[in-house]
N, C-alpha and C positions, 0 to 999 in steps of 0.2 A: 504494499499499499504506499505508494510514494506521492507526496503532495496532497494526500487525502484526508488530512485533519479537519479541514473546514467542512468537507463532505460529511465525515463522521459525525462532527458536532451538530451539523444541520439535521442529520438523520435522528440523533438523540432528541434535539429540540422538538423536531416534528412529532416524535413518538410521544413525548411527554405532553405536548400541547393537545394533541388529538385525544389523549386519554385524561385530560385535565379533570373533567367532571367525574369520571370513574375513581380517580385517586382520591378526589375530595369526598366522594361518597364513601369509600372505604374508611377515610380518616374521620368521617362523621360519626362512625360506630365506635371508635376507640380513642379518638384524638381530638384535635381542635377544629376539624372541619375545613382545613385550609391547605393540606399537603399538595393537592393538584394545582390550586391556584398559585401557591408560592413557588412551586417548581416551575410552572409554565412562565411566571414573571421572571424567575431567575435565568431561564434559558432564553427568553426574549433578550435579557440584558447580555447574555453570552454571544448571541448572534450580532449584537451592535458592536461588540469589542473584536470578535475574530473576523477575518476577512479571507477571501480566497488566495490572497497573497501571502498568507501565513504559511510557510513551509517548515518552520522549526516546530516540531510537534510539542517539545516540552514548553516552549514560549507560549504556544496557543493554549495549552493545558493550564498553564499558570494564569493567563488572562481569564480563561473559563472559570477557574477556581475563585479568583478575586471577585468576579462578577456574582457568582453564587453566594459567596460569603457576605457580599453587601446587599443582595436583593432577596434572598430567600429567608423568610423568617423561621422562627422556632429552632428546633435542633437540626433540622434538615440542611439549613444553610451552612452552618460550621461543619458538619459531617460531610456533605457532599463538596463543599468548597475545599476542605482539607484533602479529601480523596483526590480530587483533580490536581491540586497543587503538589501533593507528594508523587504522584504519577508523573507529573511534569518534570520534577526534579530528576527522575530517573531517565526521562527521554530528552533531556536538555541537549540541543544541538543535533537531535536525530531528525532526519527527513523521510525516514522509511520505517514502517513497523515491520518487525520480524516476529516469528514465533516466540523467540527468547526474550526480546525486549518488551514485548507485550506482556509476557508472564511476569517479568520484573516490575512492570508498571502496575499490574493488577496486585501484586504482593505488596507494593509500597503503599497503594491506596488502602488496602485492608489494614495495614499497620497504622497508618494515619487515622482511619476511623476508629479503631480499637483505642488508640491513645487519646484521642479527642473525646470520645464518647464513653470512655471507661466501660466498654461493652464486650461481650464475648459471644460466641455462637450459643444459640439456645435460649436467648433472651427476648425473642420476638422482635428482631430488628432487621435492618437491611443486611446484616452479616449473615443471617440465616439463608440468605440467597446467594450472596457473593462468595462466602468461603467455599461452599460445596462447588460452586461454579468454577472457581479458579483451581480446586483440587482436581476436578474432572479435566479441565483445560490442560493442566500440567501433566496429568497421566498420558493424555493423548499425544502431547508434544514429545514426551519422553520416549514414547513408543515409535517416534519418527514420522508421525502422521502430519498432514499439512494443517495449516492454521484454520482454514474454513471449517474443516471437520472437528477441530478442537473447539471452535466457538459453538458449533452445533451442540457438542457434548456439554459445554459450559451452560449453554441456555436450558437445556434439558435438566441439568442438575439444579439451576436456579429456579426453574419452574417447580420441581419438586420441593425445594426449599421454601418457596412461597406457600405451597400446600401445607408444609409442615407447621408454618406459623399459625395455621388455624387450630392446631392440636395443642399448643402450649399457652401458658399464661405469661403475660407480659411482665417483665420485671424492670423495664427501662421506660423512661419517658412518661409522657402523659397516660399512656395506656396502661401503665403500671398501677395507677390509682384505682382502676377497675377490678384488679385481682381476678378472681374466676370468671367474671363477667366478660373478660377479654377472650375467653375460650370460644372457638367457632368462628372467630373473625380473622382475616388474613390481614398481615401487616402491610400498611400502605408503603412504608419505606423499602421493604423487601420487594414489593410490586413494582415501584419505580426503578429499583436496582435491575429487576428482570428486564424491564423495558429498555434500559440503558444497554444491558448486554446484547439483547435482540437487535437493538439499533447497530451496535458495533458490528455484529455478525452480518447484518444486511449491508452495510457499507463496505465491509471487506469483500463481499461477493461481487458487488458492482465494480 
C-alpha cells in the first residue's frame, strides 16, 4: 500500500460516518448516547487535516490522532487519539505499509490504549475487538501469508470479539456503572474498532 494513507483514513471516516446512528444507539444502552456522533465529528476533523499529498504514513497518523484527541469527547477521544499517535510513531517516515510494519503499528496502538485507559482484555472495551484481531493477524503473517488474508482473519477475530462483549459485564467507563445490566449489550467502542479494521482491510484490497 504505497501512498494510500489518505485513502485508508477516508475509508475509516466513511465507515464511521455511515454508522454514526448505529454506534450512538449502541452507546445509548450502556453509555452517554454520543459515541457515533463524537466519532463522526472526530473523523470529519481528521479529513480536514489529512490530504492526498500526505505520503508519510506516520505523519498522517499523528495528524489524525491529534484531531481525534481534540474533537472526540468522552473516553473515546483520548483512547483513539493515542492509538493513532502511537501507531504513527512506529510508522514515522514510512510511505508504504508492509505486513510487518502494520503489525508493529497495531501493537503500538494497543499498548497506547492500555496505558491511557488502564484497561485490559475482558473488560468490555475496544480492546476486546482489537487484541484478538491483532493476534489473528500476527499468526497469519507469521505463517507467511499475505496481508489481505491476514486482515480478513483480523476482522473475523474482531467480529467475534464484539460478540463476546455482549456476554461480559463492563468494568471500565460509563458502562461499568450499570453492573450486570450491561450484560447482553455489545460495546460501542469494540464495534467502532471493528469498523476501523474492516475499513483498513477494504482500503488494502483496493
